[in-house]
N, C-alpha and C positions, 0 to 999 in steps of 0.2 A: 546360329544356323539360319541360312537364308532360304526361304521357300517362295516358289512362284505358283500362284493359283491361276490356272487357265480359265478364260472366259469365252464361251461360244454364244452365239444367238440362241436363246432357249435355256442356257444354264440357269438354274434357280437355287443351287446349293453352294455357289461360289463364295458368297459372303459368310455362310455358316462355316465353311471350311477355313476361310481366312481367320475368322474370329477364334475358332477352336485352336488353330495353329499358333496364333498370337498368344492365346492364353497359356499354351504349353511352353512358350518361350521363343518362338520363331520370329524372325524379321520377315514380314510377308509383303510380296508385291503381287498385284493383279496384272495378268498378261493377256492382252486381246488376241484372239485367234489369228488375226492377220499379221501379227508381229512375226518377224523371221529370226528374232534373237531373244534369248532369255536375259534377265538382268545379270550383270557380272557377279560371279561368286555364288550363283544358285546351287544349293545342295540338294533340294527336293523340288520336284514338280508334282503338284497335286492336280489331278483331273477330276473335277467335281461332278456331282449328280445333276440331274435335270433332264431336259429334252432338247439336246443340241440340234439345231436346225429343224426343230419340230418332229424329230424322229422320222423324217422322210427317208425314203429308200429302205434303209435298215437302221436300227438304233446305233448311233455312233459312227455310221459309215461316212457321212459327209464330213463330220468333224475330224475323222482320221486323216482326211486329205487336206486339212487346213495348213497354211504355211508354218504355223508354230510347231507342228508335229515334226518337221525336219530338225528344228532346234532341239526338240525333246530327244530325238534319236541321237543327235550329237552329244547332248548332255549325258545320256546313258552310256554312250561309247566311252566317255571320259570317266565313267565310274560313279555317276550320280544316281540318286534314288528317284523313284516315281511311285505315287500312290493314286490309284484310280478307284473311285467309289461310285457304285450304281451305274449311271450313264458313263462315268469315267472308266469303269471296268469294260463296258461295251466299246468305248473308244479304243482302249488299249488292245482289245482282241481284234478289232477291225484294222488297227494299224499294224497288226502282227507283232506287237511287242509282248504279247502273251498268247498262248495257244488256245484253241477252242473258240466257241461262239456262245452268245446269250440269245436263246430263243424265247418264244412266247411261253408264258407260264402254262403248265399243263391244264390248269383250270380255266384258262382263257379269260381270266379276270385280273384286274389291277389289285395288288395286295398292299395294304398299308397298316402295319402293326409291328409291335416289338416281338422278336422271336428269340428263342434260346439257341445258342451256338456252343460248339465245343472247340477249344483251342487245340488244333491238330499238331502243331509244331511250335516250339519256342526257338528254333534255330533260324532266326532272322532278326534284323534290326527292328522290324515292326512288332514282333510278338514276344520279344525277350523279357518283357515285364509280366507276362502271364506265366501260368504253370501248365505244362502239357496235360491235356485232359480236363482242364478247368472249364466249367460251364459259365458262360456270360450271356447277357441279353443285349441285343442291339436292334434298333428300328430298321425295318425294310420299307420301301415304297417303290414298287416297280410292277411293270406289266410284262417285261421281257427279261426275267431273271433266271431262266432255265439253262444252267450251264451245261454245255454239250461239247463233246469231242469224241474222236474215234477211240476204240477200245485200247489201242496201244498207247495213245497219249494219256488217257486216264490212268492206265497202269503205271506209266512212267512217272506221272505226277506223284502218285503214292509211293512208288519205289524210291524216288529221290527226295522224299519228305518235303515236297513242295506244295502240299495242300495246307493252307494256313488255318482255315476254319471250315467246319462242317455244320450243317443244320441238325438239330436234335429231332425236329418234326418237320421234315422237308416240305416247305410251303409251295414250291414252284416246279418240282420235278427234276431238279438238277441231278446230274449223274453222280451216283454214290454220295449224295447229300452235300456236294461241294458248295461252299459259300464264298470261298476266296482262295486264290492260288498265287504262287510266287514264280518269278522268272528263274531260269537256270542259274543265274548268278546271285539270286536271292535279293536283288536290289529293286525289284519291281513287284508291287503287290496290287492285285485287282480283287475287289470284293463287292458284293451286292449290298450287304448291310452298311449302315451309316454310323461310323464311330464318332464323327463330328457332332451328331445329334444326341450323343450320350456321353458328354465330356465335362459336364459341370452339374453341381448339385441342383441348380434350378430346373434342370431337365428331369429330375427325379431318378437319374441313372447316370453313373460315371464310368460304366464298364468300357467305354471307348477311349477314355483318357490315357490308360497305360500304353495304348498303341502309339499315340502321338508323342508322349513323353519319352518312350523307349527309343523311338526313331531319332528324336532330337538329341538324346543322350549319346546315341551311337555316333552321330555326325560330329558332335562336339568333342567326344573322346578321340575320334579318329584324327 
């Protein structure tokens, strides 16, 4: 499986993501935001966490207009996968590749800690190695993680089983405890918690590893 990790000015989780994907078995390339093409044969685009363009304007808004995002749109139109984590989730919503928006945490403070989550669906290549209703723990590190959308969109996400993860103890005010969502075709996942920071024993937590290995398994099997 070939993965492309996007790099924007201000990305600071790109190497973490690359290392985690390589450990899971992927062949990883780093792709600069000004590139207008992805490496040939790319199966997965990973949009990492950080503070792209210093979070000026709105978190992820400037990155969403980078040249590489047109290549990402083409990749998704061809049936590829995309994973956006933290700032990457913000970029995907700003690029309208996922619905809704990430607003300032209701407590108006940056949050950095490990939080419990519930796996809300296993019907995706990202969550297939979990059990529905399973509780896992992943780190979060964000100031703007409050997932928000209109009532109809929120209802649709739940009705279509497109909520991937929910918070047990909502840390940021997200609508209906949403921590991660899937696109309509279930090939794009955006989530605020960091699976790549909980993917090996040295982290003291491997709850994020099944997400990465399940995705790679799905691509290889296909």
